[in-house]
Structure formats: C-alpha cells, structure tokens
N, C-alpha and C positions, 0 to 999 in steps of 0.2 A: 508828908502826910499826917495828920493826927492823928492819933486816935480817935480820936470819940466823930473825925470826921468816915474814919473804916467802921466802926461800929454803924453811925447811922447807915450810912448806904449798908453793908450788911443788915441793919435794920430795914429798911427801905425795900430790898432784894427781896427778903423774909417776907416783909409785908404784900407783897406784891402777888410772890409764889402762890401765899394763903389765899388771896383774892381769887390771881386765877383757879385754882383748884376750886373755892366754892362754888364759878361763877361757872366748871364744867359741869361739877355735882348736881348745878340747880338745874341744866344743861340738858342733863340725865336725866335728869328724873322726870322734867316733863314731858321727855319723849315718852319715859314708860306709860307715866298715865298717861298719854293720847291715847298709846298700842295699845294697853291694858282693856281700853274705855273702849277703844274701835274691833278690836278683838269680841268682850262682853257682848256688844251692841249687838255687831252677827249674829254672836249664840241668839241670843235673845230675839231677832226677827226669824233666822231660820226655826229655831221652833216654834214660835209666835203669831209670822202669818203665812196667810198661803201667796205663794208663788202669784206673781206678777195682777192681784186682783186690790183693786183702791181702799183704805179706807182712811177715812177723814180724821187728821189726827184735831186741828186749829181749822173747822172748817174745811172752805176748800184755799186753802195757804198753805195748809200742811197738811199731805198726808204720804200713809205709810203705806209702800207697793214693795214685795220684795222679788228684785233678778237680779240675775247672774250675769254680768258684766267679761264680754271676752275682749272687748276693747279696753285703749286707753279712757281721756277726757273725753265726755260726752257719745261717748261707745266707737271711736274711732279707732283704726287701727284692727281689727279682729282677726284679722288675717296676720299678722305679724304677732301676735302676742308673746311667744321667747324673747324677742327684738325689743320690745316695749320692757319688759321683764328683765333683760337682762340692760336696759339702761335704768330701768328705776334703782335696780341695785348699784349702777355707778353713779347715780346722785346723794343714793345715801352714802355710800364710802366716802364722797365726796364730802358732804356736809359733814363725817366724823374726823376726816384732815382737817379740816375750817374751824372746825371748834375745840382742838386739840392745838390746835400751833398755831393759830389765831385770835379768834374773840375770846374776850377779856371785858367787853360789854355788856352787860345783866341784859337790856332792849337787843344785841345782839346773838345773842347765846337763846334767848327764848325764841327769835323766830328762824335759826336752825334748833332749834327744840320740836317746834312746830313743825318745821315741814319733813325732815329725820324720822317720826314719832307716825305718820302720816304715813310717808312710803312708806316705811319697817310696815303698818299694818298692811298695806296693800299690797308687797312684797312676799308676806306669808302664806296671802288667800292663792298669790299667784305659784309657789310654789309647791304650796300642798293640799291645794282642792280640784276639782274634779274641772275637768277631765284629763289633770296630771301635771308630772312638776312641769316648771316653767310657762305652761300652756291654764295655769290655771286660773278661775274666774271668780272676780269678785264681789264681796254681796255689795248690795246698794238695797237702801229701804227708803232713806228719806225724797217727796218729791215735795217740790215747787212745780208753781204754773208756769209753763211757760221756760222749764227749764231741765236738764236731762236728774235723772234721778243721781241720788247720791247716799254718801254715807261717812259717819266721821272722822278717816283717816283725809275724807275728799275735805269737807272743812276745816279740818287744818292745817294741809295742806295748801290751800288757799289762802287761812288766813298768815300763814307765815312768808306767805308772799308776798302778801300790801303789804306784811309789818318790814320783809325786807330792801320794798320799793319807798316806800314814806320813810327810810330809813339812812337809805339810800340819799333821797330827795333833799332829806334836811340835813346833811352829810355830818354824821353817827360815823364815827369812828370807830375800826372794830375793838378797840382797843382801848379802852377806860380814861386808861391816863396820857392817852397821846393826843394832842389839839392840834386843827384841820385850821392849815393860817389859809386866807381869803389867799386868793390869786389878787397879783397887781395889775 
C-alpha cells in the first residue's frame, strides 16, 4: 500500500469521524432546545392560565387550556402511569443509543432529536410533578378542535415520528455515507 493511499484513508476516516461528531452535536442541541422550550412553555402555562378554562388564541382554531394529564397520548392509560413512564424512559435511552451508534445522516439526527427532546420533556413531568415520582402528571395546554389537549413535547414527538416514517419511506440511510441499493 502506498503512503498516499494510507494518508487518504486516514483523512477519510478523520473526516467521517468529524462529520459523525457534528451530526451528534446537532442532534443533542436540537433535543436540548426542544426540552427547554417545552419546560419553559409549561412553566408559562402554569403561571398564566387558569386550570381547565379555555382562552382563544387563534379564534376557535387554537385555544389555551391548562390541564394535567396522568395518562399517555389522548389521556389513555391513566391507571398505569408508572408503566408509561418506564416505557418513555426506555424509548429515550434507545433513541440515545441509536443516535450515538448509528445515525450519521442529519435528517435522521433531526428526527431522533425531536423524539428525544419531546420524550425528555414529558419524562421530567412524570418524574417531578405531582402526585409524585413516576406518577407525575404532564402539563398540557394547547387545544385544537376535536383533538386532545397537548404541549410542545407532544408536537416534537409527533413531528419526529412523522419525519422518521418519511425517511423510512424514501429509503434515507441512517448513515449518510451509506448507499441503499435497489433490490433486484
């Protein structure tokens, strides 16, 4: 092997490592921004809104209504809140593992970071809000017609999941350097 080939391989590996690091940094920054926005918006809602009193924000399309959700999506599972909390923590840990081990694509990193930031926002509610650890109620305050009341974390999780499905449907690889070959 010539010296130039070895130098080229090392340079390519360094560039790939730097790209992977920058993708991870982007992912964790986005997750942190989502988490902070979620927590700040919940703090604002609790300090500003009256419990279960609707306030129009955009006519009848979007209202503000503060509620405390003991269940999962759509208020389901309120009797198994500790199990829901455990599942959310497991999902957040799995997303972190996938991000660190596999994701080199910025689009996938954004998808997983939205999932992670949103999940962490609701996990913090479950761990630190009344009535107690693992059973805490999630603060929800955004209301659309004919839709359950939700929060910023829910928007992020839903957006991340939709992006994940789209990336899967169009065959975007987790590693941007990878090429997906068409099956014959």
